[in-house]
C-alpha positions, 0 to 999 in steps of 0.5 A: 517501557521507555518511549524509545525502546518502544519505538525501537521495538515497534520500528522493527516489528513494523518493518518485519510485518510490512515485509510478510509478502500477502500475496504469495502467502494467500496464493500458497496458502490457497494452492494456487499459482505464485503470483510472482510466476504469473501475469505482471510477476508483482506480489500485491493484490492486482496480480492475485486478483488478475492470476488466480481471482475474486477471492484470493485477490480480496484476501491478499487486499485486506492482508495488505491493508490489515498490516497497514491500519495495526501498526498505525493505528499501535503507534497512535495509541501507544506513542506521543511524540509525532515524528515518531509515529510518523516513522512508524506509521512509515516502516510498514510501508517501507517493509512491505516495498523493500522487503528482507524476504523477498531480496529487498522488492515488493509491492507498490505498498498501496494497499499498506498505505491506505491501511496505514493511513486508516490507522493514523486518521480513519477519516482521512484513511476512508476519504482516500479508499473512497478516491480510490475506489470511484477512481477505478469505477470511473478509469477501470485502472487500478494504479490510476486510483492509487496514484489519484489517492495519493496525489491527493493525501498532501493536500486533504493533509492541508486542507484539514489542517493534520499536524505537521508531521502529518504532512511529512508524512503524506508528501514522503509517501505519495513520494513513492507511491508515485516513483514506484509507479512511473512505468505505469504512469508511461503506459497510461500516457500511452494508453497501454495499460490494462484496465482492472476485469481486463487480464493478459498474460504478462501484463497487468496494472502491476499494482500494490 
C-alpha cells in the first residue's frame, strides 16, 4: 500500500477508534449506569470507577489505554516518516477528546495518551505510567497524577534525546492534557478536588 494512503487510513482509523467511549460501552455491557448521568458525568475511567466499581473502572482503563497503544504501535510498525507516526498517534488522542459519537465531546485523554506513548516508546510510556501511579499513590488525586505525568513527558523526551518529532508530539499532548484539566487545577489549588477512594455525587476528578 502506498505510504500516503496508509497514513490517511491510519489517521481515520485512529480517530474513530479513539472516539469509542469505552466508559459507556463497558457500563452498558455490565448493566451499570451511563457515566454521563452519574458523578462527574465524564466518560473516563475515574468516574466509572467511582460510580460503578473497580471492575468497570479497570475495563474502561484497559479499553482507553489499549486503543492508544494499538494505534501508536501500528504507526511505529507500518510508517517510516516520523512526522506521520506522531500525527497518527495524536489522532487517537484527539478522537477520545473530541468524539463524534458524543457530539465532539469526550474524556480528557490521559489513559489514551498513556497508551499511545507506550506504543511509540515502551520505556517512556512505562515511566509515565509509574509517575502517574506514584503521584496518585502519594497524593490520592487522579487528576494530580495525570498532570504530574504529562508535565514530565517533554522533560523525559529531552533527557532521553528523543527525536524532534517526538518532542513536538510530547509538547502538544501535554498541553492538551493540562488544558483539559483546567477545572481540576482550580480545585486542586482550592483544596476541593475529590480524592481517589472518596465518592461524592456530583463531584469527582473528571478524569480521562
